[in-house]
Every structure is written in structure tokens, then in C-alpha cells.
Kinemage of the C-alpha trace (Angstrom):
@kinemage 1
@onewidth
@group {chain A} dominant
@subgroup {mainchain}
@vectorlist {calphas} color= white
{ca met a 1} P -14.766 -10.709 -25.049
{ca phe a 2} L -16.613 -11.618 -21.779
{ca asn a 3} L -13.921 -14.241 -21.059
{ca gln a 4} L -11.249 -11.482 -20.805
{ca phe a 5} L -13.577 -9.235 -18.750
{ca gly a 6} L -14.391 -12.011 -16.261
{ca arg a 7} L -10.727 -12.939 -15.971
{ca gly a 8} L -9.946 -9.295 -15.285
{ca leu a 9} L -12.564 -9.086 -12.517
{ca ile a 10} L -11.341 -12.148 -10.935
{ca ile a 11} L -7.655 -10.917 -10.889
{ca phe a 12} L -8.753 -7.515 -9.637
{ca gly a 13} L -10.744 -9.176 -6.816
{ca ala a 14} L -7.841 -11.327 -5.844
{ca leu a 15} L -5.557 -8.349 -5.874
{ca leu a 16} L -7.918 -6.445 -3.620
{ca ala a 17} L -8.278 -9.440 -1.256
{ca ala a 18} L -4.434 -9.738 -1.104
{ca ile a 19} L -4.059 -6.003 -0.279
{ca gly a 20} L -6.785 -6.368 2.383
{ca gly a 21} L -4.976 -9.237 3.921
{ca val a 22} L -1.677 -7.320 4.079
{ca leu a 23} L -3.508 -4.363 5.691
{ca leu a 24} L -4.923 -6.641 8.317
{ca ile a 25} L -1.524 -8.142 9.073
{ca ile a 26} L -0.020 -4.667 9.354
{ca ser a 27} L -2.807 -3.492 11.696
{ca lys a 28} L -2.102 -6.478 13.901
{ca leu a 29} L 1.666 -5.674 14.032
{ca gly a 30} L 1.147 -2.063 14.929
{ca lys a 31} L 1.850 1.148 13.150
{ca leu a 32} L 4.104 1.559 10.213
{ca pro a 33} L 7.574 2.695 11.296
{ca lys a 34} L 8.485 6.335 11.059
{ca leu a 35} L 11.309 6.534 8.596
{ca pro a 36} L 13.867 9.290 8.150
{ca gly a 37} L 12.506 11.730 5.566
{ca asp a 38} L 8.978 11.438 6.785
{ca ile a 39} L 7.550 14.875 7.482
{ca leu a 40} L 6.560 15.650 11.096
{ca trp a 41} L 5.608 19.299 12.100
{ca arg a 42} L 4.421 20.212 15.568
{ca lys a 43} L 3.300 23.698 16.483
{ca gly a 44} L 1.533 23.938 19.864
{ca ser a 45} L -1.360 21.435 20.006
{ca phe a 46} L -1.236 20.933 16.206
{ca thr a 47} L 0.686 17.956 14.773
{ca phe a 48} L 0.990 17.290 10.997
{ca tyr a 49} L 2.581 13.921 10.013
{ca phe a 50} L 3.075 12.937 6.283
{ca pro a 51} L 4.887 9.695 5.712
{ca ile a 52} L 6.332 10.546 2.351
{ca val a 53} L 9.260 8.086 2.425
{ca thr a 54} L 7.033 5.268 3.664
{ca cys a 55} L 4.675 6.057 0.837
{ca leu a 56} L 7.509 5.958 -1.777
{ca ile a 57} L 8.708 2.607 -0.390
{ca val a 58} L 5.111 1.056 -0.405
{ca ser a 59} L 4.610 2.358 -3.944
{ca ala a 60} L 7.974 0.781 -5.173
{ca val a 61} L 6.994 -2.542 -3.580
{ca ile a 62} L 3.482 -2.514 -5.138
{ca ser a 63} L 4.975 -1.571 -8.584
{ca ile a 64} L 7.589 -4.407 -8.329
{ca ile a 65} L 4.695 -6.824 -7.425
{ca leu a 66} L 2.546 -5.727 -10.292
{ca tyr a 67} L 5.605 -5.853 -12.715
{ca phe a 68} L 6.030 -9.550 -11.987
{ca leu a 69} L 2.369 -10.304 -12.054
{ca arg a 70} L 2.100 -8.872 -15.616
{ca arg a 71} L 4.976 -11.004 -16.911
């Protein structure tokens, strides 16, 4: 029982470290690109930006990675 729990914690920690590494690399490269379909609304001095298409692409990539890790 503790073997599986320990293995799960190690995998979770490695996954968090990998995500952290990717975020560090992305921050060095600059901002994520603004894709068509991302919501940008400006009114006066107020700006609202919601990267919905970027979120969908990132979610799809993470889902594919997790699918292959579970196999």
C-alpha cells in the first residue's frame, strides 16, 4: 500500500518539476503568443484579455502528454 503511495508522490513531484521547468523556459522566451480567438476587450483605460484559444491548446497538449504517461 505504501509502495503505491510513495510511487504516486514521486511521479506527482516529477510532473510538478517538469511543469515548473516548462514555465521557466516559457518565461525566458517571452509572453505566450496572442492567437486568433483569444478575447481582447478595451474600453477607455480598462483592458480585459482572456486567452481562451491558448488555454484550449495548452489543455490539449497536457492531456496528450498525460495520456501517453498513463499507457
